[in-house]
N, C-alpha and C positions, 0 to 999 in steps of 0.2 A: 691248371694253375700249379706252379711249383713254389713252395715256401722256401725261403733261405734265411738263415740267421744273421747274415751280413746286413749292415746298414749301407753298404756300397751300392749306389744306384746301378752301376754297370753290371754288377753280379746279379742284382735283383731282376734286371731286365733280361738276363741271359737264360731264359727258361728253356730254350731249345738245347743249350749246352748241358744244363742240369738234367734235363729229361734223358738226353742221350747217355749221360754218365750213369743214371739210375737204370736205364734199360740194359746196358751192357753189364753193369754190376749185378743186377738181378739174375742174369743168365749165368754169370761166372760163379756166383756164391754156391750153387749146388755142387759144382766141380770142386770148389774149395772145401766144402763140408766133407765130401767123399775122401779127398786127400788127407784132411785132418784126421778122419777116423782111421785111415790106414796108418798114418804116423803114430796115432795114439795106441795102436795095436803093436807098436814096436818095429814096424817096417821102416827101413832107412834107404829107400830107393833114391839115389842121387837125383834122378830126373824129377821125381815128385817133390823133393825138397827144393830143388832149383825153381820149379814152376810155382810152388807155393810162395817162396820168398819174392820172386819177381812180381807175382800178382799183388801180394801185400804191399810191396814197396811202391808200385805204380799207383795202386788205389789210394794209398796213404797220401801220396803227392797230389793227385787230382782232387781228392776230397778237401785237402787243405787249401788248394788254390781256389776252390769254390766256396770256402768258408764253412764247410761241414766238419767242424772240429771233432764232433763225436765220432764220426766215421773215420776221420784221419787218425785220431788217437787210438781207436779200437784196433785198427790195422797196425799201428805203431807198436802197441803192446803185444799183439800176436807175433809180429815180426821179431821183436826182441826175444820172445820166448823160444821161437824156433831156432834162432841163431845161438842162444845159450845152450839149448838142447843139442844142437848140431855139434857144438864145441865140447859137449859133455860137461858144461859148467852149470847146468840147471836141468830141471825136470820138465817133461812135456805134460801139461795138465789139459786133458781133452775137454773136461767139463768147462774149464775157463775159456778155452778156444771157442767152443760152441756157444757159450754165453755171449762172447763178443760178436760172433756171426749174427746171433739173434738181435743184439743191440744195433748192429748195422741195418738189419732188415726193418726193425721198428722205426729207426730214424728215417729210412727211405719211405716207409708207409706214412709216417707223420708228415713228412715234407710234401707228399703228394695228395694230402687230404684237403680237397678244395672247400670243404664245409667249415674249416676253421678260420677264425679271424687271425690277423697277424699276432695280436696280443695272446690269444689262446695258444697259437702255435709256439710262440717263444716260451710260454710258461711250461708247456709239455716238453719242449726241447731241453730246457734246463733240467727237467726231471731225468731225461735220458742221459744228459751230461753227468748227472750225479751218479748214474750207474757205472761210469768209468772208474769210480772209486773202489768198486768191488775187486779185491785182490785175487790173485791165483790161489792163495791160501785163505782159509777161513779165519786165520789169526790176524788181528790188527797189525798193520805194518808200521814200524817206526824207523825213521831215518835219522842217524846221528851225524852231524856235520861239525867237524872241529879240526883245526890244524895241529892240535896237540895230540900226538899218538897216545899218550898216557891217558888223557881224558876220554878219547874214543874207546879205548879198551876197558877202562873202568866203568864208563856209563853202559857199555854193552854188557859187561859182567852183571851189573845190577838189573838191567832190563831182561837179560836171558833167564832170570829167576822166575819170570812170569810167562804166561802163554802168549808171547808176542813174537812177531817175525821182525828181527832186527837187522838193519842194514847200516853200513858206515860209509862215510865219504869225507875227504879232507879238503875239498875245494868248494867254495860257495856257489859258483856258477854251475858246476856239475851237479851239486845238490839241488839247486833250483830246477835244473832240467829234469831231475828224477821226480821232483814233486809235481811238475807240470805234466809229465808223461806217464808216470807210474801211479799205481793206486796206493799212495802214501796216506796213512791216517794220522800220523803224528811226527813232528820234527823237533829234535833237540839240537841246538847249535850254540857254538861259542860266540863270545862278543867280537873277537877278532879272528877272522878266518881268511884263508887265501881267496882272492878274487873279489869277494863282496862281504862286508862285515855283517855280523849277526843281526843287528837291528834293521839294517836295510833289507836283508833277506826275509826276515819275518814280515816286514812291511809289504814286500812284493807278494808274499804268500797271502796275507790277509786282505790286501786290496784287489786281488784277482778273484772275480766271482766264482771261477771254477775251482779254486783252491782255498777259499776263505774259511771253509769248514774244517780244514786241517788244524789239529791241536798243535800249538807251538810252545816251546820252552826255551828260554835263553839262559845259558850258563855264564856267569860273570865272575870277575874278581870281587873283592869286597866293595869296590866303588861301582855303584850302579850307573850305567851310561844313560844319556838322554835318549829317550825313545820316541820315535815318530809315531809308531803304532805299538800299542801294548801287546806283548805276548800273553798267552794264557797263564804261564807260570814263569817265575824268575828264580834261579837257584845259584848258589855260590859253588865254587869248585871244592866242596868239602864232601867227605864220605857220607856224612849225615844228610846233607841236602840232596846229593845224587841218589841216595837210597830212597828218600822221600819222593823224589821226582819219578823214579821208576814205578813206585807203588801208585802214585797219582795217575800216571799214564795207564797202568793196568786197570785201575778201577774206573776211570773216566771212559776209556774206550770200550770196556766191557759193557758199561751201561748203554753207550751209544749203539753197540752191536745188538744188544737185546731189544732196544727201542726200534731199530730197523727191522728186526725179525718179527716183532709184534705187529708192525704196520704193513708188513709184506702180505 
């Protein structure tokens, strides 16, 4: 029996396809681990990098097609890290990579556990899905999304005072993509941003089960917009409010991090 998180009957009945994918993936993960260790030691063999990226990309696509989102996103995160490292735009975090390989293996084991009921499987699957939120850094990761460059830089300046990993983005849809695929712990966004406005972006984050735990804050003018889904915080574009917001993120995410460590 192969468990699958999808409600699609076609996928649920395609146990042979899922089993074939898991069998091949299980064999290839050992090779991937060895390659990752070599890369983590500073080796930049073009053949190893190419093989690693091809495997991650194809596995990401197949897992996504079969609705194994945990596996797909894990490979997506690994692929992004290798590409950034290859371009010398980011670091190669071996511990993070091996953690993602372990997450893939645990998802495979869970999905092949015939003793579990579907309800029990889905409950455990969501726990693994939450594991995707662990970032490459131990610091809580904040994403600032705003079309105003001045607000981006000012908010980043306030957040950088604390032990936070801060990213910036000026487009709403790109920002939403980062929230969905990266391990983002908190989002600060403006009310009016390119692509999708702030309230709609926050609603998309909060209504998605895989991102609903992300802490959100909306930066507004003095007139508060009508909100479909309430953010965790609302702040005005003032020095005082932005400073308070940065402190709130720091304290809130630090508490969340300690709670996770205590329960681990």
